[in-house]
Phi, psi and omega in degrees: 000148184282126179288152179291138181261112175273140174237173187300325183289320180289323176298318180290318180296322182291322188257346186058034180268179179236130181280141171231144176062028179253117176242123178083202184273163176213133177224149176202156176247000184215130172245125183229153178252004186235114182296339179290342182251009183284137173239167179304127177095000180279164170252132180259127177255121187269103178274154173244138176229185180295327186238013180207162176215112182299339179295339178287350185246017180302316181298323178296317179299317180297314180299328182273001173107012177299138180266347178195163176230149174251120190224166178258003175204150179296131183253160181277074179207153181273355181289154177300135183232128173258109186266125182236166180291319185211117184292330178296314177291326178299321177299317177298318179297321179295317178297316179296319178302316181296321178291320186291333179269019180239069192294335182271006183279136172253122186250131175249126177244135179222148178215176182154166181283338177204160175090358185298312184295316180296314180297321177302317179293322177297315179296320177300319179294323180290308189281337178292344175292336186262315186196164177306133186230127176272132182233136177307129177268140173053229182249033178281066187235012181253194187292344173263316184295321182298308177296328175300319178293320179298329178292347178271359178297139172241168180291344179281337181295135175246342178226149173223128178251108188249121176273128180244117177250175180201144167234012172203156180299137177096344184292318180290323176302320180292308183292327176296324178293334178283316186275338181045071187290148169276328177229132178235130185232135167253122184281318185187166175238108181243218184243008177300136182063028182302324181297320181289326188262340174080011178156159183289332176300317179290325175298316180298317179297321181291316179297324181292348176300339182298335181282344188293341181263002178285147170269178178299332180273353181289168182237133173257130180247122191235148178279107189300324185267004183285146180302332183257020183304313183300318179294319178295319180296317179298319181290318179298322183295344176291339188241336180206151175266354183268102183233130177238138182246155176226150179098200185210166176204150175271131178226153175302145180305323184292340182250012185274354179070028182277130175271102184295341178292339180269001185259152174283168179299319180297320179293322177296319179296316180298317180292329181295341180269357184252145173268326181226161173229156180265120177256143181255145172283189180292329177234125186213171181241142173237160173052048182284131176226116180264118183253181186295326185238358182199176175231133179247137179198164173265119178271124182235137178241123186234072180256343179252147181299127177056031180216097180257125178261126186226155175202158182271134181239136170245100188270124181281040176230147181253151178103140180298327181296331178283336171295319177296318176301320178295324177296321177298314179299318180294321179296318178297313181296321178298321181296338180257014174082013179289127180293154187298325182294328178282327174297314178302312181299316180297318179293319181297333186251008178292149182249122179299137177291152180299140179081010178241086182054040177283130185258140176215144178276143178219091187062235178273007188245162176244125175254132180245114183266108176234044190268001186303317178189178183200149163221168185305319181291319181292330175294316179297318180294321177295320179296327177293326174297314179299322182302332183280352179286153182267338180282178174302132189255117182237119179255125183243119190234141169248171184303149167267126182267174172061035177258355176059220183294344181272004188301311182299313182295317182294322176292322178296315179296324176299316179300320178298321179288320180296330180294345178286341188269159178266089178240157181267321180213142170236119180248128185232155176213147180120159185300315188268340178295343175300325179288325175296315180299316180299318181294320178299312186288339174294330181263318179231088185306136174072006176290324186247148177226135180252143184234155184276341180205169184290330179300319177293322178297316180302315179300319180294319179298312182300323180292334182273351185273030176282349175224157182307130187224154169248122185240121180249130182249132180203148177178171178292165182304322181294338180283336178048055183290345178296338178295331176295320178296315179300313182294322180294314185283343178266356179253133179305133182287123180281000000 
């Protein structure tokens, strides 16, 4: 696809900067913040951080062929310089400019405490059937990563799926203002970044910032069964009346909105015996079956009165939580008029991202790599996947990060939940996983063992592989639990 051509006037208009040392015309197709990625003809944007200053690398950029630099102060170099007030904000302005000059683009923005990457891949598979689709790469979902992704837009793109993350209040409001979504989705409200936000109420408010950039014609897609659904719905309604829900929830019969005058006597008797009923969102799943390598379910869309459209899906992702992610993707696609058969096709052919319940054979054993990242809920859901295996079940866990003062308690509560599952061994490493181990052993003595380092964990795993086993590895990014998989598979199996 053809890259966008920046010229001196568009660079200046986007950033409101002032040119120095510029004689004649200037054109470029690439703006980069990393001198390691500079090629001949690029523009280098010098970011400042707590521990670095891109202005110190201007000479490196020039040596590698940069034709201009974007800086916050005039530098001692003869290269063309676009001087701006703040290079971090200039990057955002450039990304927004690129989005704004792309009038035919349909933008989907999604956030949530977990599932963003997986749902993003599902959406990419659905919309790429129709037209070129830009999808957030890796973890480029913050105030720097989002505009970097927008700079990759080409005129051929018709869809963009933008993942918006946050580690502080206001970040999603900012990035949402850059991408200006047509559809904004919150997947769930969990405990990721709990330390930064100080509680789930604040997490919910921060995630709901994604709706602030919607127009009246925009669509908000909400998790029907989430504990914070009502708050998310109220916030979304401030910006749009178009709301689509996915999933299901149990509610008391008295709060289900059932008109008993429309029921038969037998139905009234049946309801009188129930305390709760299951309500479905606009997009929901029936007949869910989670298998070793996929999940099968009936995808149903209920947007018209007395008219439910359904089809069978075989999703190449494992775990019930990924069925919910698929429902979110289907709800987003439905909101944009995508027919159900194409949604089904996209879901059936989606490719799971690396490190997200990726399965690999290791002799007589199965290794499940779920090391991409972790929060307490995603660990529990992954453990439920492991529970369904028939071989010896070994769960290997590293610390969950970014929980702040709640870290000890959240790890302890996780251990209490893990003790509910039928697992054979839980092996943990890390400062806070010791609390998880203690909680497990209070309920199921000797089920869990804690180790001081990964080398000890590796030895313990190897000792347990005397019989066919399924071993699942998970932890936050900082725990780098994938190194255990590498070490295990590179060492002869004893």
